[in-house]
N, C-alpha and C positions, 0 to 999 in steps of 0.2 A: 504494500500500500504506500502511496506517495505521502511523504511527510508534510506536515503543515509548517510552512516557512514563517517564522515569527520574529517580530522586532520588539525590543524592550526599550522604552524611553521614560526615564525618571531622573530628576536632578539629584536625588539622594542615592549615594553609592550603596548604602546598606539595603535600600529598597530594590535597587537593580539586582543585587546579589541574591536577595530572597526570591525575587521573581525568577531569576536564572536557575537557582537550585530547584525550585518547584517545577519549572517547565522541563528541566532536564530529566526529571523522573518519568516523564511520559514519552514512550518510544515513538508516538505518532507526531511529536513536535520536534522541529529543528530550529534552534535559535540562530538566526542569520545575522543579527546586528544588535548593538546597544547604543543608546544615545543619552547624553547627560544634559541636553538642553533642547529647546524647541527647534532651533535652526538646524542642528545636527539631525534631529528626528525627521524634519522635512526633507533634508538631503537624502537620508537613507530610505525614506518612504518612496521617493522618486527613483532612486538608483536600484534598490533591492527589490522593489515591488513585492513585499511580503503578502502572504495570505491572511495573516493575523497580526495585530499590533496591540500591545499593552501600553497605553499612553497615559502618563501623568498629566493631570489637567493643568497644574500651575508649574511652569518651568521657566528658567531665564530665556530671554530673547523672544521666544514664541511660546504660547500655551499649547497644550496638546490639541485643544479645539482649533486654534489658529493654524497649527501645522497640518492638521487633517483637512481643513477647509481650503488650504493652498494647493492640495493635490488634485489633479484632474479627476472628476467623478469616476471615470472608467478605470482608474488606477488605485482607488481607495480600497484598503483592505477591510476585512471585518475587524472591529475594534472592541477592546475592553478598556474602559477608562479607569484610571487609578486616582483616587482622591482622598485627601485628608480634610476636606472642607465641608461647606454647609449643606444642610438637608435640602435646601431649595434646589441646589444643583442635582442632588440625587433624585429628587422627584422628577426633574426634567428627563433624566435617563430612563426612569421607570415609565414615564408618560410616552416616550418615543421608542420604547422597546429596544434600547441600546444598553448593553450590560456594563456593569461597573463593579469595582471592589473598593471599599472604603478602608483606609488605613486607621488603625492596625487591623489587618484581616487574618482570619484563622485559615488553617489548611483546608478545612471543610468548605468555607466560603469560596476560597480560590478554586478548589476543584470543581465546585458547582458552576462557577463562571467559565472556567476552561471547558468543562463538558458542554455547556451551551454553545460556546464559541466554536468548538470542534464540529458540533452538529450543524451549525450554521454554515461553516466553511464547506462541509461535505454535501449539504442538501439544499440550502437556501439559494434561490436564484439571485443573480446579480441585481436584478430590478428590485426585488424585495429588500435586499440589504441597502441599496443606494437610497431608496425611499426613506427608510428609517434614519439613516445617517444624515441625509439632506434635511429632513425635518428637524433633527436635533441641532445641526449647524445653523439653520435658519433661526431657531429659537435663541441660541446664544448670540448670534450676530446682531439680533435686534435689541440686545442689551437686557434680556430678561434676568440674567444673572451677572452681577458684577464680580470682578476678581476681589479677593479679600484684601483689606487694607494692610499695609506694612505695619508690623508691630511698632509701638512707640519705643523710642530709645530708653534704656535704663539710665536714670539720672543718679550719679554717684558723687557724693561729696567727699573729697580727699584733700587734706592739707589746705582747707579753706577754699578750694576750687571745685566747681561743678563740672563733671565730665558726662557727656552725653554719649552713651555707648550703644551702638546698634546691636539689637538682639542677635542678629545673624553672625556677628563678630565674636560672640561669647562661646567658648568651648565648654567650660564647666565652672561651677561656683562651689566653694567650700566654706563651711562655717569655722570660724576661729574665735571662740568665746563670744563676746558681744559684737563681733565683726564678721564680715564675710570677705573672702578674697575672690574677686572675679578674674578668671583666667581667660583672657581674650586671645585672638589670633596674633595680635601684634603687641599687646601690653597687658600687664596685670595690675589690678587696682584693689586696694584695701579700703573698706568703708564701714562705718558703724551702721549695721542693719542686721536683722535676723534673716535666716534662710526662709522662714515662712513669709516674711514681708516681701522678700525678693520674688518668691514664687507667685505671689498675688499679682505682680507686675509683668510676669513673663508670659509669653504666648504658650498656651497649653499644648498646641500642636508641635511646638519646637522643643520644649523642655520637659524632662522627666526627673523626678526625685528618686534616687536609687539607694539612698542611705540617709540616716537622720542628719548627716553632716554634708551631704553632696547632692547637687543638681547637675545634670548634664544636658547638653544640646544633642538631641537624638540624631541630627544630621551629621554630627562629627564622629559617630560611632564607626569604628573599623571592624571590630569583631567582638563576639561574646565568648568567654571562656566556659569550660564545662562546669556543671553543677557539683558542688562539694557539700560537706556537712554544714558549712557556715554560709554558703551562698554561692555567688558567681563573680567573675571578674568581667570588666568591660574594658576594651582598649580603644582609645580615641585616635583620630587620624594623625596626631603628632607623636604617637607612641605612649602617651600617658595611660597607665593602667590603674583602674579604680575598682573598688569593691561594691557589688550589689548585695546588700544585707538581706538576710532571710525575711526580715520584716517588710521589705519592699520588693518581694519577688513578683508582685503584680506588674512592676516596672518592666520586667522582661517581656511580657505580652505587648506592652506599648512599643518596645523596641523592635519587635519582629512582626 
């Protein structure tokens, strides 16, 4: 049987790896490309002409919606959209019979979406697929769903100065007594604040508390260590290794 040629597009490295691992379990699927932004996704959609694509909705340069809409109708693949965002967008997918998985998704939810996608690729006519996708693209292009606003910068007072730190620039935050140390991509800052106060200001789709003393940016996660008697470890993209305590084991589900 001919394999289903599949493209993965997601700006989060860990999400791409999870999708790749899950897709590689299925002998009917062949992953032919990966993209970390919308422009690269568009180029690969045009060049590779995959049968199926898993497209993150919100990516740099172009969204998954914009990348797909820029492809000629006759060359658009079957799609499963990947999203961490609002219920309004999810209702749009349901309304137009286009499948999606919402982060963080379970293996069961992913398998259900992949199963439907495979059946569509094997049996649905091009006209039926194109009608569903075209209706969805038209819905989004009319502005029915706006992209989520960028999270507000975290304002930190250090040595009498106020620092405005973009949340996407924060790798992790640790508690140090009555203070927190914010570990950024380019600088570290110490400020008087509790970890709970910081968490209230952080975007919940970006940050996860993994320990009573630690919050991490989930987009900076490189890999998860094995489960032990005391918990697990997580490695960030700069090589930092941190502990996920047993009391925060639900954080693992948010990371995968």
